[in-house]
N, C-alpha and C positions, 0 to 999 in steps of 0.2 A: 772235457764238455767243449771247450773252445776250439780245440783241434778236431774233435769229432765232427763238429758243426761247421769246420773251416771258418771260423769268424775272425775277422780282422776288425782293427779300430774300434774296439770296444769300450763302452763307459761301463766299468764295473761299480755297482754300489754295494757297500757292505754295512749293516747295522748291527752295532753291539758286537756279539761275537763273529759277525759277517765280517767286521773290520779286521780281525784277525786271519781270518780265511782270505782276505785280501792282501794283507802283509805278508802272510805265506806264501802266496802266488808270488809276490814280488820279489821274497827272498830267493824263490826257487828259479825264477823265469824272467825277473825283471820286468821290462816293458811289451816283451813278446805278447803282440796281438791286442794290447792295450792302447787306448788312445786318451782316455782320463779315467780319474777315481773319484768315488763320493764315499766319505768315511763319516759315518753317523753315530755319535755319541758311544764312544769307546774308549776307555785310558789305554796308554801304551802298556800298562802293567797293573792288574787288578790287586794284587798282593804285596803290601808295604814290607819294607826291611828296616828293622829297629835301628840299624847303624846309618841310615841315610840323612843326608843333610836336609833341611827344610826346602831348598830348591829342588833336590831330587824328588823329594815327595811330592811337591806341588807339580813337577813336570809328568811324573808318573800317573797321580790322579788316582791312587789306590783306594779302593773301599774297602778292602779287607785287609786284616792283619793275618799272620800266619796261623794264629789260634783260632780267629774268627771265621777263617774260610773253612778250616777243619770241622768247626762246631756246624756251619750252616750245611755243608755237604753230608755229615753224618745225621743231622735232624732231616735234610731232603731225602734221604734213602731209609728213614725210619718210618715207625709206623704214622707219624704225623706229618708225613711228607707233602700231601696236598693241602693241608693247612699252611705250612710252611713255604708253599709255592703262593698261595693265596696272599700270604702278608709280602713276599718278596715282590709279585706283580703290583700289589697295590700300592707299593713305594716307588713304582715307576710312572705313574699317572698323576697328572695333577687333579685337585679336588672337583674340578669342572667336568672331569672325563664322565660320562653317563654310565651306569652301572652295567647297563647290557654291553656297552663296548668292552669294559673291563672283563666282564664275564667271557666275551668271545675270545679275548687274548688268553686267559687262564685255560679255557678248553683247549685251546690250539697247544698249550704248553703241557696239558696233561696226555697229550697223544703220545708222548715219550714215557716209559716207565720212569718213575722218579729214581731208581737204583741208578739207572743209565744217565739221567739228568744230573745225578750228583757225581758220577764219574767225570762227565764233559766237564761240569763247571770246576770240579776240582783241577783238571788237567789245564783248561783254559786259564785259570786265575793264577798259573804260575808260567806262563809264557810272557818274556819280556822282548818287546819290540821296540826300544828306544834306539836300538842301533840299525834297524832295518828302515824305520820311518824317514831319517834323513836322507836316504838313498833314493827316494822316489824321485822321479823326473818327468813325470806327465803332469798336466794341468789337473789340479785337485781341489775339490769342493771339500770343507770339513765343517759339519754341521753339528751344534750341541744344544743344550737346553739350559737355560739360566738356573732354573731349580731342578734339574736332572739330579739322580743319585750318582751320574758321572759327573766330576767337579768340572764345570765348563773350562776352568782354567787349565785342564789337561788338553782340551781340545783346542784352546789357543798355543798351547806349546806345541802340539801336533803340527797346526799350520804353520807356525814360525819356523819349523825345520823343514818344509816343503818348499822349495823355491816358488815363489809367486801363487802359493795357494791362497785360496779365498776362503774366510772364515764367516759363517753366520752363527749368530747365537738366537735361537727362539726364546723370546721373552715368557715369563710366566701366563700372562693374559692371552699368548700366542700358542698355548698348549706346550711350553718350553720344558717338557721333562723327557724321559728316555722314549716315548712312542710320540714323538710331536708328528710323523707323517700320518700317525692314525686320528691324532687328537684335532690336527689342523692341516687335512689334506691338500687343501687349496692352496695355502702358502708354501707349503711344502712343494707341491708340483710345480708351481709356477717357477720357485727356485730352480729347481731340477732342470726344467725344460729350457731357462735361460743360460744355465750352466752348459748344458747338452748342445744348444744352439741348433 
């Protein structure tokens, strides 16, 4: 897309799985056409390894074990897939999030067939970006949520790997969960505008 539109000096923002897309772009093309990166609430590796040290586990920020990711994806693809989705999305929002907003997010998620969502999640959960992140060499903003299902400590690890990266953690009262930009768009947009300049 960047080539097709002949875009240069792009600020690329990825949220959740979108961070993996950004990391994949960097792995393939480096800084080509990029000026800045914004990485929002995604750990470097979603699935833990039982042999890891505590330091490795904290850095990865994994929220699944090999068994739990398989169970989750099987449930997502099964007859209760919509209920599984509702529970999963519900765990990504603070208790202050209005029900109507939560339902809007869930309905956007339902646009993809549950079986395809399960396949995408399974593949996504087994990508390890810990070797790519330290190679990032453009100004980077890393955003997490204090009470997000993604451990904020993994966002701190990500920021620490990128020279000069700025780390911002939204507190619970600020909508500091996985969708902080939906729960607190004013603060998120101010932060983003200041970073882009």
